[in-house]
N, C-alpha and C positions, 0 to 999 in steps of 0.2 A: 191124497192127505196133507201131506210139505209141501209149504207157499214157496215161494224165492226163499235163494240162498243171502242169510238175512250180515252174515260177514262172519271172516276167521279170522280166531283170535291167536295171536302172535306172545309169550312171556316170552319178558325185554328186562334180561342183569337193568338196564338204565334207561329210562324211559325215557328224557331225554333224548338221548344220544339218538334212540331210534328210531326217534321221531323225527329229528331234524333228517335222518340216511331218505327217509319216504317224502320229510318237506322239500330240503334242500337240490341233492341229490333227484328226487328221480319225478318233483314240482307237481308231484301230489297237495291238493288241501290237508293238514291238520289238525281239530283243532283243542284245544285245552285239559289238557289233565284233566280230573272227573272225579275224587274218593267215594266207595263203594263201601263201607263200612261192615255190611252186612252181608258183605262176597267176603274181604279180605286183600282186594287187590283197587290201585288206580292202574285206570286208562286212561288210550289217549283215541282217540278213532281216525282211523283219517279215510277220508271220501273219497272211493272211485269212482264213473262211468255208471260200470252195470251193480258196485254190493261197493261193503268195505269192508278194511281191519280193523281189528279190535288190537292196539298192545296192549295186556296190562303188563304189569310189572305190583312184588307183592305191598302192602299193605300192612303193619303192625305183626307184628311174631308170630303166630298162628296162620296165619297167610297158607291158605294147598296151591300159591301161587312158591309159597318157599321154599317147598319139597317136589316140587314138579321143579323148578329151577337150579335146585339142590344137585338131580342125577341128571335135571338142561343146562349147566355151567352155559352156556351161549345162547340159551335159549331157547325158546321150535316154536314148532304149532300144534297148539292146547287143545282147542276146542274149533269145532264149522259153526255156523248158530240159524237155521231154520225157522221160518217162516208161521203158525199154522192160523184159520182163525179161529179153531177152541181147541182153547189147551186143555180141560177139561177130557170134550171130547177123545184131542189125538189121544195124553195118557192111559185112559179106558182104551184105547184101540191098544195100546203102546204090549199095556201089564197082560192085555187076551190072551195078545199075541203072545207076553214069556220074556217081553223084556221088559226091565227095573227102571224101576224113578230113581232116582238118586235121596240119598236124604227120603221126608218121612213121608211123599210125596203131595207135599201141601204147596204151589210156589211162589217167589220167592221174586220182589220186584228187582227188576234188571235191567242195566244200561239205561237205557232209554225211556224208563218210568212206569215201562209193560212186562204180564206178569211172563214166567219164565221155567222153566224145567229143564236138566241134567237126565241123561239118559248114559245107563252103562255102558263104557265102553268096551268090558267082554262083552257085548252082547251085539256090538254091529262094527265087528274086524277090530277091537279096538282104534274108534272113533271116542270120543266124548260127544259127543254132540249132545247141543244144546235147544230146545225151541223155545219160539217168543211167538205169543195170541200177539195177532197185530191183525185187526178191520182192517175187512177189503172200505170201508172209510178212511184210515188211519194211517199214517206215512208216517213208522220210528224216525225221532229228535239222534 
């Protein structure tokens, strides 16, 4: 069901400092920050040869990343994102198998402008999983 690894998301306390490390120390291509008010985060994507990293920091007082950073002040891995060709089918298959989709189960628009859902970390060995619908003829930005 799942396709390729789209990205690994890392919560960071200072987005500019984190982006500079990947750009200046590791020589990666680092994109400009993008605010995602619906998700309560500001993100920067780091391009890698085979996938991406998503550096994320809180946007606003009610950001879910704020709680994560309160528990992990230095930051850390927040979630991993897999591509799926049909998000509705994936959600049905997962819920029929006993997995829990977070929220009300309605896809939201993710950082690439594509529909996403998150799966409960307790159902996946403590790892928050994001599923992003990517049609075979589309490449996420």
